[in-house]
N, C-alpha and C positions, 0 to 999 in steps of 0.2 A: 504493500500500500504506500509506503514512504517513497519508493522508487517511482511509482506511478504519479504520486502527488508532485514529486520533483520534476518529472517530465512535463506534466500538464502546466505547472507554474512557470518553468524556465524555458520551455520550448514551444508547446502548443499555445501557452498564454502570452508568448512574446512573438508577435507576427513578424517582426524584422528578422529574428533568428530563424523562425520557421521558413520564411521565404528564402533567406540566405542558404539554408540547408537544401531546400528544394532546387535552387539554381545550381548549387555545388554538385548535388547528385546528378542532375540532368547533364551538366557539362562533363562530369567524370564518365557517365555512361556513353557519351558521345566521343570519348577518348580525345578530348581537347588537350591542348598543351597546358603545362602548369601556369604559364603566364595568362592564358585565356581564362582558365578556371579562376584564378585569383581576381582578375579584372572583372569578370562577369559576376562573381559572388559578391565582391565588395561594392560594385556599382549598384547591384540590386538592393543590398542592405542600405546603402547611402540614399538611394532613391526613395525607399520606404521611410527612412528617417526624415528626408526632406518633406515628404507628405505629412508626417507626424508634426514636423516643425510648423508647416503651414497651417495644419489643423489646430495647433496650439495657439497660433496668432488669431485664428478665427474664433476659437473658444474664448480667449481673453476678451475679444471685442464683444462677443455675445454675453459675456458675464456682466457687461455694462448695459447692453441692449435689453436683456430680460428684466432686471429690476426697474429700469427706467420705465418700460411700458406697463409693468405691474403698478407702479406709482401713478402713471397716467390714468389708469382705470380704477385705482384705489383697491387693489386686490390684497387680501390677507392670506396667511398660511392656512392650509386646510387642517381642520381638526380630525384626526384619524381614529381616536378612541384607543382601546387596548390592543396591542399587537406585539409580536416577538421583536421585530426590528432586525436590521441587517447583521449587527455583531453577534447577537444570540443565535440567529438562524445559521450563520456561517459556522459558528462553533459546533452546533449540533449536526448540521447537514452539509457542511463544506466539503468533507471528504467524498460524500456521495455525489455532489455536484461535479467535483473534479474527476472522479472515476468515470462518471457518465459521459463527460466531455471526451475523455480519452477513448473509451469504447465506442462512442458515437462516431468519432473521427475514423476509427478503424473500420467500422461498418460502412462509412462513406467510401473509403478506399476500396473495400471489398465489392461494393455495389458498382463502383466506377469500373472495376475490372471485369465483372461478370454480367453486367446488364448494359442496355443501350444508353443508360444515363451516365456517361463517362465524364463526370465533373468532380473535381476534387476541391472541396471548400477550404479556403486558406485564410479567412478573416477571423483570426484567433480570438481577438477581444470580444467580437460579437458571439462567438461560440460559447464563451464563458457566461456572458450576461443572459443569453437565451437559456442556457442550462439552469442558471440561477432562478430566473423568473418562472420557468416551467416547474422547477422543483418547489418553489413557493406556492404555486397553484395546486400542485398535487397534495402537499402537506396541508394546505388550507382546506382542501376538499375531503381528505381522508382522515386527518388528525395527526398529531405529533407521534403517535404510537405506530406509525406506518412501518412496515417491514423495510429495512434498509436495502436489502438485496432486491426486493421487488421494485423499490423506487429506482435503484440503479439500472436494473434490467429494462424497466419501462422507458426511462429517460434515454438510455443508450439507443434503443431501437427507434424511438420516436425522433430523436435528434439526428441519428444516422440517416433515416429516411428523409427528413426535412432538408438536411444539408446536401442530399443527392438530388432530390426532386425539384427544390427551389430554383437552382440554376437552370435546370432543364426547362422549366416553365417560362423563364424570362429569356431564354436563348433566341427564340425566333425574333424578338424585338432587338436583342443585342446584335444580331446579324445586320439588321437594318441600320442600327446606330453606328456600328463600327465598320460596316462594309466588309466584314469577314467573319470567320468562325474560330478565331484563335483564343479568345478570352471569353469568360462568362462572368455574370454578376453573382457574387456570394455575399449577400447582405440582407438585413431584416427590413429593408425598404422595398423588397420585391413585391409585396401585396399592393401597395399604393402605386407602384410603378406599373404593374399589370392593369389595375383598375383605370389608372390615368391614361394608359395607352389605348385601352378599349373605348373609354369615353371620348378620347381625342379622335378616334376613328369615326365615332358616331356624330359628335357635335363640332369637331374642329374642321380645319381646312388645311390639308397637307401641302397645298401649293404655297401657303404663306409661311414658309420655313423661317424660324426665328433667326437663323444665321445669314439670311439673305434679305434682310429688311431693306426696302427701297426708301431712301431718305433724300430730302432736299440737299443741295450742295453744301449749304451752310451747316448741316447737321451730320455730315459724313463722319465726323469724329465718333459718332455713336456706333459705327461699325466695329470699333475696337472694343473687344469684350472687357478688357481691363477698365476702360473709360466708363462703359455703361454700368458695370458693377459698382465702381466708385461713386458714380452719380446717384444711383438709386439708393445705395446703402447710406451714403453721407446725408442724403435728403431725409431718410427715415430717422437717422440718429439726431439730426438737427431739429426736426419737427418735435420729436419726443422731448429733447432738451428744452426747447422753448416753452412747451406746455408745462414742464416741471418748474421752470423758472417763474412762470405766471401763477403757480399754485401757492397757497399759504405753506409756510415751512412747518414740517412735522419732524419728529426724530428720525424717521426712515428717510425722508427727503434730505435732511441734513447729512445723514450717513452716506446717501447716494452722491450728493454734491462733493463730499469730502474725497471721493475717488479722484477728483480733478486736482487736488492739492491746491497750489497757488494759482492754477490756471482757471480762466473763465470756463464755466461748465459747458456752455454752448460750443465754444471753440474745442474744448476737450472732447466733446461728443462728436463733433465734426471730424476730428482726427481719428476717432475710433472707426468711423465709416471708411476712411482711407486705409486704416490698418487692416480692416476686414478684407478690402479689395486686394491689399498686398498679400494677405494670407491665401486668398484664392489663387493668385498668380504663383505663389510658391508651391501650392499643392499641384497645380497643373504641370509645373516644371518637374516635380518629383514623379508624377504619374508617367510622364513621357520617358524619364530615365528608367523607371521600374519596368515598364512595358518593353522597352528596348532590350532588357536583359532576360526577363523571366520567360517571355514567349519563345525565343530560340532555345533557351536552356530546358524548358518544359518538354521540348520535343524528345529529348533523351529519355525522360520518364515515360512519355506517351508511347514511344517505340519499344521500350524494353520491359517496363513493369506493368503499366496500364495503357495498352494500345489505344491511341487516339484520345487520350485524356486531355481535358482542358482545365486550366486553373480558374476557379471561381474566386474573384477578388473583390476588395472593398469598393464601396460605391463611388469614391472620387475617380475611379477608373473611367467613368463615362463622361466626366465633365469636359475634357478637351475636345470631344466630338461635337458638343453644342453648348459652349459656355454661356451664351446669351439665354438659351432655354433654361439652363440651371437657375439663373437669377429670376427669370419670369416665373418659374415654378415656385421659388421662395416668395415672390411677390404675391402670387395667388394664395399661397399658404398663409402669409401674414394677414391678408385681408380676412381669410376664413377664420384664423385664430381670434381676431378681434370680435368677429361675429359670434363664435362659439363661446367665448369668454362670457359674453352677456347672456346668451340663450341658456347655457348650462346653469349659470348662476341663478337666473330667474325661474327656470322650470324645475330644477332639481335641488338647488341650494348648494351644489358642489362647486367649489372654486377650482377650476381647471388650472393646473400648473403648466404654463406654456414653455416647456423645455426647448428653448430656441436652438440648442445644439442639435437635438434629434430632429426638430422641425426643419431646420435648414438642410441638413444632409439628406434627409428623406425626400423633402419637397424638391430639392435641386435634382436629385436622381429621377424622381417622378416627372419633373419638368422635361428632362431630356427624352424620356420615354413618350410622354404626351406629345412632344414636338415631332417625334418620328412618325406619328400617325395623324396628328391634327394641327401641326404648325404652332403658331403663336397661341392661338386659342386653346389648342390641346395642352400646351405647357401650363397655361394659367389654370385650366380645369384640373389638371393633375395636381397642381399645388393646392388647390382648394380641397380636393379629395384627401390629400395628406392631412390637412388640418382637421378635417371631419373625422377621419379614422383615428388619429391620435387623441383628439379631444374627447370624443365619445368612448373610444377604447379605454383611455385612462380612467374615465369616470366609472365605466362598467367593471373594469378589472380591479381598481382600488376599492370600490364599494362592495362588490359581490364575490370576486374570484380569489383575492389575495389579502383580504382585509384583516385576517388574524395572524398572518405571517410577516410578509415584507411589503406592505403597501407603500412604505417610505421609499423603497428601492424602485418600485414600479412607477413612481411619480417622476423619476429622472432617468432611470436606466431602461424602463419599458418603452417599447415603440411598435411600429406598425405591425409586423408579422406576429410579434408576441401577442398583441391585442386581438388580431384576427384569429390566431390559432388557440388562444387561451381557453375559450369555451369548449373547444374540442378536447383539449388536455383535461379539463375538469370533468367532462362527460366520460371519457375513457377511464379516468381515475375511479369514478363511481362504479363502472362496469367491471374493472379488472381487480381492484384491491378489495 
């Protein structure tokens, strides 16, 4: 058990190391030179770390964006009642979660080798949080006296199937987006991406592709994705800041303004918008570097161990193919989030926690999928779908599916696929345990 825990924590739980080992293995199997092996392995790890660095910049900017808009709408923290909480849950069930993640990954590799679903899921951090949330739902449904081995067996099989089938379902759209069949999506934004693509096909207009916007000569600067991202996000930050400055000071608003230090809060917020755009630019650069190394290296694994296998990778992998669509997706999601904040609060009394990190990464991915079938309108619709699934999914999951175990975790680590599959996990738990 200690060995398995070490592997899950230090290899499967560290995507950069996992991807580096995958590239190393692929290049060795292709009998590349020592120099080529070192170059490919290290560039893949560096590419992933660049993506992480860019994501960190985005997260830091969103850590200002979220509390700002919570203050704009006067939102307060949700009262959750009595529950175990993440530390106590991890102490009791953490080993089961870890073992389930390892066995689920092995099932994924087995299915990739012996079925037509030849996708290997490589988004390690999402593997962990998906296992954790689903474990919370099972224990919430069955009780804390649940058989540990039954829990491990159920989660392993369910996760192994999910990590294999999810990339297969999204791959037809990935072929349209990437123009090839070399990489797949391995991320919990798959459900909203699929729904967004389907609705985009029905209600969108494929001819109005987001990346070929026809603009007057004076507005041609908007063709640059970096410019349009900076423009939209800095505007949202500045609007939020100006609303905050116009409101009476409260302890929480004073605390929020203190983030700016000696700087004017509006100027500080404007800069956060540009930092967000900078983070996106860094992520896109890292994605290009990672793709340039992992796709050729993966051929060695595909040809030797799992014929025709495709790597299923984290969601930023799609952003370079339609960067404008990714921002349109977030824009549609942001509007939807504001709507559902009000609707949920007034109809259910639940204060939706708009985790902007999940909302951005999921809606940006869905936006690219929506654009592939419905152009600009499809991207906006896909973003709105994302806000709908995450808002109502969070409410239902926190209130009914995970309320006695880790609702605190579900409010920030839970997201689209977990919310969509959560009721199925609860139903199967009742039938099997």
